[in-house]
Each structure stands twice: as structure tokens, then as C-alpha cells.
C-alpha positions in Angstrom: 71.3 9.3 8.4 69.4 6.9 6.4 67.4 8.5 3.2 64.2 9.0 3.7 62.9 6.8 1.2 64.6 4.0 2.5 62.8 4.6 5.7 59.3 4.7 3.7 59.7 1.7 1.8 61.2 -0.4 5.2 58.1 0.4 6.4 55.2 0.8 4.1 53.6 -2.4 5.8 53.7 -0.9 8.9 52.0 2.2 7.5 49.3 0.4 5.4 48.4 -1.9 8.3 48.1 1.7 10.5 44.9 2.6 8.0 41.6 2.2 9.2 40.5 0.7 5.5 41.1 -2.2 3.9 44.4 -1.9 1.4 44.8 -4.2 -1.8 47.8 -3.9 -4.0 47.6 -5.8 -7.6 50.1 -4.9 -10.4 49.3 -4.1 -14.1 48.7 -7.6 -14.8 45.9 -7.8 -11.4 48.5 -10.0 -9.8 47.9 -9.5 -6.0 51.1 -7.9 -4.2 49.5 -7.3 -0.7 46.5 -6.5 1.5 46.6 -5.0 4.9 45.4 -7.0 8.3 41.8 -4.5 8.1 41.5 -5.7 4.6 41.6 -9.2 6.2 39.6 -8.5 8.8 36.8 -6.9 7.0 36.4 -9.5 4.3 37.5 -12.4 6.4 40.1 -13.8 3.6 43.3 -14.1 4.3 46.3 -12.8 3.0 48.0 -16.0 2.4 45.0 -17.2 0.3 45.3 -14.2 -1.8 48.9 -12.9 -2.1 50.3 -14.1 -6.1 47.1 -14.9 -7.4 45.5 -12.8 -10.4 41.9 -10.9 -9.5 40.7 -12.2 -13.0 41.3 -15.9 -11.3 39.6 -15.0 -8.1 36.4 -13.6 -10.2 36.0 -17.3 -11.7 36.5 -18.8 -8.4 33.7 -17.2 -7.1 35.4 -15.4 -4.4 35.2 -12.2 -5.9 32.3 -11.0 -8.1 33.5 -7.9 -9.3 36.6 -6.0 -9.1 37.6 -2.1 -9.8 41.2 -3.3 -11.5 40.4 -4.2 -15.2 38.8 -0.6 -14.8 41.2 1.3 -13.8 43.8 -0.2 -16.3 41.2 0.7 -18.8 40.3 4.3 -17.6 43.7 5.2 -16.7 41.9 6.9 -13.8 40.1 6.0 -10.3 37.1 3.7 -10.4 34.5 3.5 -8.0 32.0 0.5 -7.1 30.7 -2.6 -4.8 31.5 -5.5 -4.1 29.4 -8.3 -2.5 31.1 -10.9 -0.5 30.5 -14.8 0.4 28.9 -14.1 3.5 26.3 -11.0 2.7 28.8 -8.2 3.6 28.7 -5.9 0.9 32.4 -3.3 0.7 32.8 -0.3 -1.5 36.1 -0.5 -3.5 37.9 2.7 -4.7 40.7 1.8 -7.1 43.7 4.4 -7.6 46.2 4.1 -10.3 49.6 4.5 -8.8 52.2 5.3 -12.4 55.7 5.0 -12.7 57.1 6.8 -15.6 53.7 7.7 -17.0 52.5 3.8 -16.9 50.7 2.4 -14.3 52.8 -0.2 -12.0 50.4 -0.5 -9.4 46.3 -0.2 -8.5 45.7 0.4 -4.9 42.5 -0.4 -3.9 40.9 1.2 -0.7 37.6 -1.0 0.9 35.3 0.3 2.8 32.4 -1.7 4.6 29.2 -0.4 3.7 27.2 -3.2 5.1 26.1 -1.6 8.2 25.5 1.8 6.2 22.9 -0.1 3.9 21.3 -2.1 6.8 20.7 1.5 8.4 19.3 2.7 5.5 16.8 -0.5 4.9 16.0 -0.2 8.1 15.4 3.8 7.8 13.1 2.5 4.8 10.7 0.3 7.0 10.4 2.6 9.4 9.0 5.2 7.3 6.7 2.5 5.9 5.2 1.8 9.3 4.9 5.0 10.2 3.0 5.6 6.9 1.0 3.1 7.9 0.2 4.3 11.6 -0.2 8.0 10.5 -2.6 6.5 7.7 -4.5 5.1 10.4 -4.6 8.2 12.9 -6.1 10.5 10.1 -8.9 7.8 9.7 -9.5 7.8 13.4 -9.2 12.1 13.6 -12.1 12.1 10.5 -14.6 11.8 13.3 -17.9 9.1 13.4 -19.4 8.8 10.4 -22.3 6.5 12.1 -24.6 9.5 11.6 -24.4 9.5 7.7 -25.6 5.7 7.6 -29.4 7.1 7.3 -30.8 4.6 4.4 -32.3 1.3 5.8 -30.5 -0.6 3.4 -27.4 0.4 4.4 -28.2 0.0 8.0 -29.1 -3.7 7.4 -25.5 -3.7 6.4 -24.1 -2.6 8.4 -25.8 -5.0 10.8 -24.4 -7.4 9.6 -21.0 -6.5 9.0 -20.7 -5.9 12.8 -22.2 -9.3 13.5 -19.7 -10.7 10.9 -16.8 -8.3 12.8 -16.7 -9.7 15.7 -15.5 -13.4 14.3 -12.6 -14.3 12.6 -14.3 -14.6 9.2 -12.9 -13.4 5.8 -14.7 -10.5 4.1 -15.7 -9.6 0.7 -17.1 -6.6 0.4 -18.3 -6.4 -3.0 -19.4 -2.7 -4.9 -18.9 -0.5 -7.6 -15.6 1.9 -7.5 -16.2 5.2 -5.3 -19.3 3.3 -2.8 -16.6 3.7 0.5 -15.7 -0.3 0.4 -12.3 0.9 2.8 -15.0 2.7 5.4 -16.5 -0.6 5.6 -13.4 -2.5 6.0 -12.3 0.0 8.6 -15.7 -0.2 10.2 -15.0 -4.3 10.3 -11.7 -3.7 11.7 -13.1 -1.1 14.3 -15.7 -3.5 15.8 -13.4 -6.7 15.5 -11.5 -8.0 18.4 -8.1 -6.7 16.6 -9.1 -3.0 17.3 -6.1 -2.4 19.1 -3.8 -3.8 16.1 -2.7 -2.3 12.8 -5.3 -1.7 10.1 -3.3 -2.1 6.9 -4.8 -1.4 3.6 -3.0 -2.6 0.5 -4.0 -1.9 -2.9 -3.8 -4.8 -5.3 -4.1 -2.6 -8.6 -1.4 -0.1 -7.4 1.5 -2.8 -7.4 3.5 -3.8 -10.3 3.0 -7.4 -10.8 7.1 -8.2 -10.2 7.5 -6.6 -7.4 3.8 -7.8 -5.3 4.9 -11.0 -4.0 7.8 -9.1 -2.2 5.6 -6.6 -1.0 2.9 -8.9 0.1 5.0 -11.8 1.5 8.1 -10.0 2.3 11.8 -11.7 1.3 14.8 -13.2 2.4 17.7 -11.3 2.7 19.6 -10.6 -1.1 16.6 -12.6 -2.6 17.4 -10.7 -5.8 19.2 -7.7 -6.9 19.0 -5.0 -5.0 17.4 -7.0 -2.4 18.3 -5.7 1.2 21.1 -7.3 2.8 18.7 -8.4 5.9 15.8 -8.9 4.2 11.9 -7.5 4.6 8.9 -8.3 6.0 6.2 -8.4 3.9 2.5 -6.7 4.4 1.2 -9.9 5.9 4.0 -9.9 8.6 3.3 -6.4 9.6 -0.3 -6.6 9.8 0.2 -9.7 11.7 -2.3 -10.0 14.7 -4.4 -7.2 13.0 -6.2 -6.6 10.1 -4.9 -6.7 6.3 -7.9 -5.0 3.8 -6.7 -6.5 0.2 -8.2 -3.7 -2.2 -9.3 -4.3 -5.8 -8.1 -8.4 -5.1 -9.8 -9.4 -8.4 -6.7 -7.4 -10.1 -4.0 -9.9 -8.6 -2.2 -12.1 -10.9 -3.1 -16.0 -10.8 0.2 -16.9 -9.5 -0.7 -14.6 -6.7 -3.8 -15.7 -6.0 -2.2 -19.1 -5.8 0.1 -18.3 -2.9 -2.8 -16.0 -0.9 -4.6 -19.1 -1.1 -1.5 -20.7 0.9 -2.0 -17.6 3.7 -6.1 -18.3 4.1 -5.5 -22.2 4.1 -2.5 -22.6 6.4 -2.2 -19.3 7.8 1.5 -18.9 6.5 3.4 -16.7 3.9 6.5 -17.9 2.3 9.0 -15.1 1.6 11.0 -14.2 -1.9 14.1 -16.6 -1.7 13.0 -18.1 1.6 12.4 -22.1 1.9 11.2 -21.7 5.0 7.5 -20.3 6.2 6.3 -18.2 8.4 3.0 -18.3 10.4 0.9 -15.0 10.4 -2.2 -14.6 12.4 -3.8 -11.6 10.5 -7.5 -11.2 9.5 -7.9 -10.8 6.1 -11.2 -8.2 4.3 -11.3 -8.5 0.5 -12.9 -6.3 -1.9 -13.4 -5.2 -5.8 -15.5 -3.8 -8.0 -15.4 -7.0 -10.2 -17.9 -9.7 -10.7 -15.8 -12.4 -9.6 -18.5 -14.9 -10.6 -18.3 -13.8 -14.2 -13.9 -13.9 -13.3 -14.2 -17.2 -12.4 -16.3 -18.5 -15.6 -13.6 -16.4 -17.9 -10.5 -18.3 -16.2 -9.6 -14.8 -14.7 -10.1 -15.9 -10.7 -9.2 -19.0 -9.0 -12.7 -20.9 -8.1 -10.8 -22.2 -4.8 -9.6 -18.4 -4.0 -12.6 -17.5 -4.5 -15.0 -19.7 -2.3 -12.3 -19.5 0.6 -13.5 -15.7 0.3 -17.0 -16.2 -0.5 -17.4 -16.4 3.7 -18.9 -13.2 4.7 -20.4 -11.8 1.3 -21.4 -7.8 1.7 -22.6 -6.2 -0.8 -22.4 -1.9 -1.0 -25.2 -0.3 -3.3 -24.3 2.5 -5.3 -24.7 5.9 -3.9 -28.0 6.8 -6.9 -29.5 3.6 -4.9 -29.2 5.5 -1.6 -30.1 8.6 -2.1 -31.5 9.7 1.7 -27.4 9.6 2.5 -27.0 12.2 0.3 -27.6 15.2 2.5 -25.7 13.7 5.3 -23.0 12.8 3.3 -22.6 16.7 2.3 -22.6 18.1 6.0 -20.2 15.2 7.0 -17.5 16.1 4.5 -18.5 19.8 4.8 -17.8 19.5 8.6 -14.5 17.5 8.1 -13.2 19.7 5.2 -14.1 23.3 6.7 -12.3 22.3 10.1 -9.3 21.0 7.9 -9.1 24.2 5.9 -10.3 26.5 8.8 -13.4 27.8 6.9 -16.9 27.9 7.4 -18.8 27.0 4.4 -22.6 26.0 4.2 -24.6 24.2 1.4 -28.3 25.9 1.1 -30.8 24.1 0.1 -31.1 25.6 -3.0 -27.5 23.9 -4.1 -28.6 20.5 -2.4 -31.2 20.0 -4.8 -28.5 19.4 -7.4 -26.7 16.8 -5.1 -30.0 14.9 -4.8 -30.9 14.7 -8.9 -27.5 13.8 -9.9 -26.7 10.3 -10.5 -23.0 10.1 -8.9 -21.2 7.3 -11.3 -18.1 7.8 -9.3 -20.1 7.6 -5.7 -19.1 8.8 -2.6 -15.9 9.3 -3.4 -17.0 11.6 -5.7 -19.0 13.4 -3.8 -16.2 13.7 -1.4 -13.9 14.8 -3.8 -16.6 17.6 -4.9 -17.4 18.7 -1.3 -13.2 19.2 -0.8 -12.7 21.1 -3.8 -16.3 23.3 -3.6 -14.5 23.8 -0.1 -11.0 24.9 -0.8 -12.4 27.2 -3.9 -15.1 28.8 -2.6 -15.0 32.0 -1.5 -18.3 32.7 -0.2 -20.0 31.1 3.1 -22.9 29.3 0.3 -22.3 26.8 -1.8 -24.2 28.2 -4.9 -25.4 26.3 -7.9 -22.8 28.0 -10.2 -19.7 26.8 -8.5 -21.4 23.0 -9.5 -19.6 21.1 -12.4 -21.7 22.1 -15.5 -22.9 18.2 -15.5 -24.5 18.8 -12.5 -26.7 21.5 -13.7 -28.7 19.6 -16.2 -32.8 19.5 -15.8 -34.6 16.7 -13.8 -35.4 15.2 -17.2 -32.5 14.6 -18.2 -31.5 12.8 -15.3 -31.9 9.1 -14.6 -35.5 8.2 -14.0 -34.0 6.8 -10.6 -32.1 9.9 -9.5 -35.0 12.6 -10.4 -36.2 13.4 -7.1 -38.2 16.8 -7.2 -39.8 19.2 -9.3 -38.5 22.9 -9.6 -39.3 25.2 -6.3 -39.8 22.2 -4.0 -38.5 23.0 -0.2 -36.1 20.1 1.5 -38.4 19.0 3.8 -40.5 17.9 0.3 -37.4 16.6 -1.1 -36.8 14.4 2.2 -40.6 13.5 2.0 -40.3 12.0 -1.6 -36.9 10.3 -1.1 -38.8 8.4 2.0 -41.9 7.8 -0.3 -39.5 6.3 -2.6 -37.6 4.1 -0.8 -40.7 2.6 1.0 -42.4 2.0 -2.5 -38.9 0.6 -3.7 -38.7 -2.0 -0.3 -42.4 -2.9 -1.0 -42.1 -3.9 -4.5 -38.6 -5.6 -4.3 -39.9 -7.8 -1.0 -43.8 -8.5 -1.9 -45.3 -7.4 1.2 -45.5 -5.0 3.8 -44.6 -7.8 6.2 -41.0 -8.2 5.0 -40.8 -4.7 3.6 -41.1 -3.8 7.6 -38.3 -6.2 8.1 -35.8 -4.8 5.8 -36.4 -0.9 6.5 -36.2 -2.2 10.6 -40.1 -0.8 11.6 -42.8 -2.6 12.2 -45.9 -2.6 10.8 -47.9 -0.3 12.4 -44.8 2.1 11.4 -45.1 1.6 7.7 -48.4 1.4 7.4 -49.0 4.8 8.7 -46.2 6.3 6.8 -48.0 4.7 3.4 -50.9 6.2 4.1 
């Protein structure tokens, strides 16, 4: 009977050919001794192109970007790495030393294709991103209508302008302090547009690192940079195509990105990172900032041409301290939402509401919303009591801004609201200079305004 070792030696190539993994054999010097058919299939490289050639030479020729042979020889133990091939494939290399009399005689490298795994991982990541976008939209819709909170005449006029502009595809620029609710107005514009049934995508320009923002906004081509997906990636503008993209804090954009954004506005196309072929996008742009862009332009921090492109429909949103009539309605709105979310039943009595009305709200509506949420979460009673409020809200009226001093101790809620209305009317008349113009701004006729003045 033939020696079993001879049988093994005679059939070693057949054995390697039967394996599902690619096999690459090298001697201790790195010379290629054998590759099996699966390796040829995985890599597209032929055996007669490789056998007899040294792996170091193959790297210099650009056929391989990395091999495990040198590390296996150096470490005298198995080594694993990822190799990128010319055709865009990625394979995992697992190199094992084969010893003879205590010394390495051969290195056997097992090769597996992980391109599909990487593609699936990228697709899953992209799907999660899209799901998070639509989840955010659903939550915004489930919050319920906020129309009832916009009771201030100044705000009502802003909303009328916003809804008129929303029916067009004009770029909207929302200006206002941080926390005034610019994202709410952006969503309102989207709901009143012809794109209402498409995606609304909010992008916080100030939260994306400068070295990633181009890829995030415009996407990238396959393998555009180290660590990039082998299939490329859509940017925010492509994801939002046919819908609305809301660029919050646009004043934070680097100047280089401002130039690229200008191209989107002018040509309706984006250029992915690593690509030379532009892609058309059909997207409505709403931008917002708390910066003074005119001053930024003068100081060279913001491109003048981009500013003029954005300044099509400009809407200035006043801070909450200038629209105190909204405060009681906002408190009620947020209480309703958070009580429903946390399964509680809490009210804000008039005694406590007076402190809301006298506070200056430097954080605007966002600060009010966060405070109400905190009070609902932490309250152990069915009423929000004055002692539950932050110390900064317990100051006396004389310590508040003159524009925020609304009541004297002991006033009822009805008296507080009467004083608010009186103040709004007086400020509007002072600003407009005539009863006729004031009535037009407030959205009431002159006879009603004269009656209220009396």
C-alpha cells in the first residue's frame, strides 16, 4: 500500500482546490509557490501571473496594497489584515506560519472576500440613518399642532408671510436668537409647501466636524478616502431630494463649504467627494442662523454672493421676551405634550404663571420647553408650585428687565393678560407712528383698536 504521506503529497493541490477559501502559499523569502482556483476567482488574478514572483515586488507594482507575509515572519505567529484589490474588492488575509524543525518554511495565507459584508454594513448604516430621519418627522407630526400658541399679533403676521412664501420654491432665511423656534417655522413652511409629503431633513451645520461636512452634505464616491464605503454614500442633499432641507446655523459653515453650497443654489446639483460627475438634486432650501450675516459678510466670515442668494425671503423671528402674550399658551401646549408623554396630569396655576411672565427667557422658547419638561418629570404634585422654579425666576419685578415687568403682586390672570394686551398695543403704535398703521400690523380694524385704546 502506498504510504499515506505520499498520497497526501500527490493530492495536495487537489485538496487546496476543493477549499471554499482562497489559498496563497509563499516560502520564507516571500516567493509565491501556489494559489488555488478559489483565490483566482476571488481576486481576478491568475496563477501564472503570480507563481514565482515575490510578494514585495507585487506590492511595489501596485498589485497588492498590503500582504501578511512580512508580519508572519517577524512575529512567528498568525496575522490578520484587510487587503484592498484594484477592482475595489476587499479581502481578509489570515496568514499562518508553517514550521519545519522549529523554523518557518512556508506561509499559508487564507483569503476571504468581505466586500459584500462591507456593502451590507454600509447599507444597514444608511438605512438606519434614513429611519432616524423619518422617525424625527413622525415625532414632529405627533407633537400636535402648535397653531394655538401663536397668539401674538407680530407672530401672526410672520406666519402669514411664511405661509405665502411656502407655496413657492423660494429659499427662506430665518433669522433670530438661539432658541426662538426657527426649526418650528421651518417645519411650518414645509407643511404649507407642495413638498409636504416628501422628506424634511434638518442638518445642524454647527455640529458636523469640518473635515466631514462636505461628505455629509454632498456624499462621496466609492473609496473616495480612507475608510470610505466601497459603494459610496448619498449626502443630505440627495437624501432630501424632492423634499426640503433645513440648514440650521448656516453661519457656522466654513468658507470652502459656502462656495459649494452656492453651486447647489445656482445649478441645483452637487458634486460628491471623489467624483468628477455632478448629480442633479431637486430640493427646497430653508436656512437659519442666530448670527448677523450682514456683519459676517463685512468681516469676511461669510460669502457675500451666498448671502444674497439666501436673502430671497427673509423672516426675522423675535425673541420670547418681546412676545410675552405667547407664554401662557406655550406653557399649556408643552404641559399637554409632556403630561401625555409621561402619563401625568399637572397644571400651572396663575400664581406660578406670573413668574413665567416676568422672567426674561434668555434661552427663548427652547428654554421654556426644557423647563416645562423638567417640571413635569420631577413634580410630585398635580400643580407646578413657585418653589419648584429655578432661583433665577424668583426675582422681584423690579429686578427684571423693564420690558418683562408685567404685573404687581396680587394681580389676577385676567389682569395680567389685560396689561399684556395694553403693552402690545402701545408698543405697536409707538413703532408705527399712527393708529391706522398699528391696526394693520395688529390685524384688526381701526374701530376695534380705538375701542381697546379707550
